[in-house]
C-alpha positions in Angstrom: -6.9 13.5 12.0 -9.2 10.6 11.0 -11.1 10.7 7.7 -14.8 11.6 7.9 -17.2 8.9 8.9 -18.7 8.7 5.4 -15.3 8.0 3.9 -14.9 5.1 6.4 -18.3 3.7 5.5 -17.4 4.0 1.8 -14.2 2.1 2.3 -16.1 -0.7 4.0 -18.7 -0.8 1.3 -16.0 -0.9 -1.4 -14.3 -3.8 0.2 -17.6 -5.7 0.6 -18.7 -4.9 -3.0 -15.4 -6.4 -4.3 -16.1 -9.6 -2.4 -13.0 -9.2 -0.2 -14.5 -10.0 3.1 -12.3 -13.1 3.5 -9.2 -11.1 2.4 -10.0 -8.4 5.0 -10.3 -11.1 7.6 -6.8 -12.5 6.6 -5.4 -9.0 6.6 -6.6 -8.3 10.1 -5.2 -11.7 11.3 -1.7 -10.8 9.9 -1.8 -7.3 11.4 -2.9 -8.7 14.8 0.0 -11.2 14.8 2.6 -8.6 13.8 1.2 -6.2 16.5 1.3 -8.9 19.2 4.9 -9.8 18.2 5.8 -6.1 18.3 7.1 -6.3 14.7 6.9 -2.9 12.9 4.9 -3.0 9.7 2.9 -0.9 7.3 -0.1 -1.9 5.1 0.6 -1.3 1.4 -1.0 -2.3 -1.9 -4.6 -2.1 -2.9 -6.0 -2.3 0.7 -3.9 0.7 1.7 -5.5 2.6 -1.2 -8.9 1.6 0.2 -7.9 2.5 3.7 -7.3 6.1 2.5 -10.7 6.1 0.8 -9.5 5.5 -2.7 -10.0 3.0 -5.5 -7.7 0.3 -6.9 -8.0 -2.0 -9.8 -5.8 -4.6 -8.0 -6.6 -7.3 -5.6 -3.8 -8.0 -3.1 -2.8 -7.9 0.5 0.7 -6.4 1.0 2.5 -5.6 4.2 5.9 -3.9 4.4 8.3 -5.1 7.0 12.1 -4.8 7.5 14.4 -7.5 6.2 15.7 -8.0 9.7 12.2 -8.9 10.8 11.4 -11.5 8.1 12.3 -14.6 10.0 10.6 -13.4 13.2 7.5 -12.5 11.2 7.3 -15.9 9.5 7.8 -17.7 12.8 5.0 -15.8 14.4 2.6 -16.2 11.5 3.3 -19.9 11.1 2.7 -20.4 14.8 -0.6 -18.6 14.3 -1.6 -21.1 11.6 -0.4 -19.5 8.4 1.6 -21.4 5.8 4.9 -19.7 4.7 6.4 -19.7 1.3 9.8 -18.4 0.1 9.5 -17.5 -3.6 12.5 -17.2 -5.9 12.2 -13.4 -5.7 14.5 -12.1 -3.0 12.5 -9.0 -2.1 9.5 -10.6 -0.3 8.2 -13.7 1.4 4.6 -15.0 1.4 2.1 -16.5 3.8 -1.2 -18.2 3.1 -4.3 -18.3 5.2 -6.5 -21.1 3.7 -5.3 -20.3 0.3 -5.5 -16.5 0.7 -2.1 -15.0 -0.1 -0.3 -12.2 1.8 2.9 -10.7 0.6 5.4 -9.6 3.2 7.7 -7.1 1.3 11.0 -6.0 2.7 12.4 -4.4 -0.4 9.7 -2.7 -2.6 10.9 -1.0 -5.8 14.5 -2.1 -5.0 14.5 0.1 -1.8 14.8 -1.5 1.6 12.1 -0.9 4.2 13.5 1.2 7.0 12.3 3.2 10.0 11.9 6.1 7.5 9.4 4.0 5.6 7.3 3.5 8.8 7.5 7.2 9.5 5.7 7.8 6.2 2.5 6.2 7.3 -0.9 7.3 8.6 -3.0 5.3 11.2 -6.2 4.2 9.5 -9.0 1.8 10.5 -9.3 -1.3 8.4 -12.6 -3.1 9.4 -12.4 -1.6 12.9 -8.7 -2.4 13.5 -6.4 0.6 13.4 -3.0 0.0 11.7 -0.2 2.0 10.0 -0.9 2.5 6.4 1.6 3.7 3.8 0.9 7.3 2.9 -1.0 8.1 -0.3 2.1 9.9 -1.6 4.4 6.8 -1.0 1.8 4.5 -2.6 1.8 6.7 -5.7 5.6 6.7 -5.8 5.7 2.9 -5.5 3.1 2.5 -8.2 5.0 4.8 -10.6 8.4 3.1 -9.9 6.9 -0.3 -10.6 6.4 0.7 -14.2 9.1 -0.7 -16.5 9.7 -2.1 -20.0 8.3 -5.4 -18.7 5.3 -3.9 -16.9 3.7 -0.6 -17.8 0.0 -0.9 -17.3 -1.1 2.7 -16.7 -4.7 1.6 -16.3 -3.7 0.2 -12.9 -2.3 3.5 -11.7 -5.1 5.8 -12.8 -7.7 4.8 -10.2 -5.2 5.4 -7.4 -4.1 8.8 -8.8 -7.7 10.0 -9.4 -9.2 8.9 -6.1 -6.3 10.0 -3.8 -5.1 13.0 -5.8 -6.0 15.5 -3.0 -3.9 13.4 -0.4 -0.9 13.1 -2.7 2.1 15.5 -2.6 2.6 15.6 -6.3 5.8 17.7 -6.1 7.4 15.0 -4.0 6.1 12.3 -6.4 7.8 14.1 -9.3 11.0 14.5 -7.4 11.2 10.9 -6.2 10.3 9.4 -9.6 12.2 11.8 -11.9 14.7 9.2 -12.9 12.0 7.0 -14.4 10.9 7.7 -18.0 7.8 5.5 -17.4 6.8 7.6 -14.4 7.4 10.8 -16.3 5.1 9.5 -19.1 2.4 8.7 -16.6 2.6 12.1 -15.0 2.3 13.7 -18.4 -0.8 11.6 -19.0 -2.2 12.8 -15.6 -1.5 16.4 -16.6 -3.3 15.9 -19.9 -6.3 14.3 -18.1 -6.3 17.2 -15.6 -5.8 14.9 -12.7 -2.7 16.4 -11.2 -3.0 19.7 -9.4 -1.1 22.7 -10.7 2.7 22.3 -10.3 3.8 23.6 -7.0 0.6 22.6 -5.2 1.1 20.2 -2.3 -1.8 18.2 -0.8 -1.9 17.3 2.8 -1.4 13.7 3.9 -3.4 13.9 7.1 -2.0 12.9 10.4 -3.2 10.8 13.3 
């Protein structure tokens, strides 16, 4: 089930208002190359939030791919004119399109991308191109598990939680983040702010 037309229009307006037209163009180019190369992927990060009709305080283009597909992805993207970079971090690689950076992540939150990851996606249109987008629930899980003693900016998670709360399975979020004290603290904050539905309530993700 696709989101209502007014939500699609709102997403496009939000992207335009943020001045991200060039990033959206780069995002579409990467998605097209991966599709043509038959490399499985999922859109993550702030543009995945926008694809679901939500808000994000971040400004990035993230794609999730399997580690086994990293080399093939880089070869295809370099052949298409992108510049590849292998940062010291061993959980992602990067490509650049005239200075615009795209992260290709194969191990988010210390968990490898698998077929199960791709199963937890919804097909959404991004500037008229349909692509698999990480589910709202998984986006929330990833955001909460990114919080640590070195990075714990709750202000970056609040827009996501507030704008996508009806699409998020909060019971699943609690279960998958229960080992993190930082995630627990954030969920307490959401409860105090009356953002999170009553415990036991599950919101639908939507399917395509």
